C-alpha positions as CSV (number, residue, x, y, z in Angstrom):
1,X,-5.1,-13.4,-1.7
2,X,-7.4,-14.8,0.9
3,X,-7.3,-18.3,2.4
4,X,-7.7,-20.4,5.4
5,X,-5.3,-20.1,8.3
6,X,-2.2,-22.4,8.6
7,X,-3.1,-22.7,12.3
8,X,-5.0,-25.9,12.8
9,X,-6.6,-24.6,16.0
10,X,-8.5,-21.8,14.1
11,X,-11.9,-22.4,12.5
12,X,-11.8,-23.4,8.8
13,X,-14.7,-21.1,7.9
14,X,-12.6,-17.9,8.3
15,X,-10.5,-16.3,5.6
16,X,-7.2,-14.6,6.2
17,X,-5.0,-12.3,4.1
18,X,-2.1,-14.3,2.6
19,X,0.8,-12.6,1.0
20,X,2.9,-14.0,-1.8
21,X,6.2,-12.5,-0.7
22,X,8.2,-13.2,-3.9
23,X,5.5,-11.8,-6.1
24,X,5.3,-8.6,-3.9
25,X,9.1,-8.3,-4.1
26,X,9.1,-8.6,-7.9
27,X,6.2,-6.1,-8.1
28,X,8.0,-3.6,-5.9
29,X,11.3,-3.9,-7.9
30,X,9.4,-3.5,-11.2
31,X,7.2,-0.5,-10.4
32,X,8.6,1.5,-7.4
33,X,11.8,2.7,-8.9
34,X,10.0,4.0,-12.0
35,X,7.3,5.7,-10.0
36,X,9.9,7.5,-7.9
37,X,11.7,8.6,-11.1
38,X,8.5,9.8,-12.6
39,X,7.7,11.7,-9.3
40,X,11.1,13.4,-9.3
41,X,10.9,14.4,-13.0
42,X,7.3,15.7,-12.7
43,X,8.6,18.0,-9.9
44,X,11.3,19.2,-12.3
45,X,14.1,18.1,-9.9
46,X,17.3,16.2,-10.7
47,X,18.2,12.9,-9.1
48,X,21.5,14.6,-8.0
49,X,19.4,17.0,-5.9
50,X,17.8,14.3,-3.9
51,X,19.3,14.3,-0.4
52,X,17.5,11.2,1.0
53,X,15.4,8.4,-0.3
54,X,13.0,7.1,2.3
55,X,11.4,3.7,1.5
56,X,8.9,1.7,3.5
57,X,10.9,-0.8,5.3
58,X,9.3,-4.2,5.2
59,X,12.5,-5.8,3.9
60,X,16.0,-4.3,3.9
61,X,17.2,-6.4,1.0
62,X,14.2,-5.2,-1.1
63,X,14.9,-1.5,-0.2
64,X,18.5,-1.9,-1.3
65,X,17.3,-3.4,-4.6
66,X,14.7,-0.6,-5.1
67,X,17.3,2.1,-4.5
68,X,19.8,0.4,-6.9
69,X,17.2,0.1,-9.6
70,X,16.2,3.7,-9.1
71,X,19.8,4.9,-9.5
72,X,20.3,2.6,-12.5
73,X,17.4,4.5,-14.2
74,X,19.7,7.5,-14.0
75,X,22.8,5.6,-15.0
76,X,24.2,6.1,-11.5
77,X,26.4,3.1,-10.6
78,X,27.5,4.0,-7.1
79,X,25.0,4.5,-4.3
80,X,25.7,7.8,-2.6
81,X,26.7,7.3,1.1
82,X,23.9,7.7,3.6
83,X,21.2,8.4,1.0
84,X,18.8,5.9,2.5
85,X,18.2,6.0,6.2
86,X,17.2,2.6,7.7
87,X,15.5,1.7,10.9
88,X,14.3,-1.8,10.2
89,X,17.2,-3.4,12.2
90,X,15.9,-1.9,15.4
91,X,12.3,-0.9,14.8
92,X,11.2,-3.7,12.6
93,X,8.4,-3.3,10.0
94,X,6.1,-0.6,11.4
95,X,3.7,-0.9,8.4
96,X,2.3,2.5,7.2
97,X,4.1,4.3,10.1
98,X,7.6,3.7,8.6
99,X,7.8,6.8,6.5
100,X,6.5,9.3,9.1
101,X,8.8,7.7,11.7
102,X,11.8,8.0,9.4
103,X,11.0,11.6,8.7
104,X,10.4,12.4,12.4
105,X,13.8,10.8,13.3
106,X,15.5,12.9,10.6
107,X,13.7,16.1,11.6
108,X,14.6,15.5,15.3
109,X,18.2,14.8,14.3
110,X,18.0,11.3,15.9
111,X,20.0,9.8,13.1
112,X,23.4,11.7,13.2
113,X,24.7,10.2,9.9
114,X,21.5,11.4,8.2
115,X,21.3,15.2,8.5
116,X,18.7,17.2,6.6
117,X,18.6,20.9,6.1
118,X,16.2,23.5,4.8
119,X,15.9,23.2,1.0
120,X,16.8,19.5,0.9
121,X,14.7,17.2,-1.3
122,X,13.5,13.9,0.1
123,X,12.0,11.2,-2.0
124,X,9.5,9.0,-0.2
125,X,8.2,5.6,-1.6
126,X,6.0,2.9,-0.2
127,X,4.6,-0.4,-1.3
128,X,1.8,-2.3,0.5
129,X,0.2,-5.6,0.8
130,X,-2.7,-4.4,-1.3
131,X,-0.1,-4.0,-4.1
132,X,-0.5,-0.2,-4.1
133,X,2.6,2.0,-4.5
134,X,3.1,5.6,-3.5
135,X,5.7,8.2,-4.0
136,X,6.1,11.8,-3.1
137,X,8.9,14.4,-3.2
138,X,9.2,16.8,-0.2
139,X,11.3,19.9,0.1
140,X,12.4,20.4,3.6
141,X,11.3,23.9,5.0
């Protein structure tokens, strides 16, 4: 939504983007896991074939919940070790650059616990302030 700034030193006649964090969190948990599942199935790939799940990292807790819900859609109870590389702890939220940065770090082997090889399937997912969600499946060449 749009609204006035909380900063009393800014003019009252300007509008600023305001996020309702809890609503975005609920939206992401409702729609992102299903979209990723639909993407995987449309490609004719099995969840067991997915080597990594790369999710936009605005909130680590939210990403963990998205991954858990995705796996639950496949009746997978245990999260596979090292399936979701995370950089938020040391890079923060880099907005739309998160997924390309994650892939680049994997490609350059800068995350030793997260190796990828030719033929591996990577699932990408993002959710943004505009309430848009995206998903794609990539086969490493």
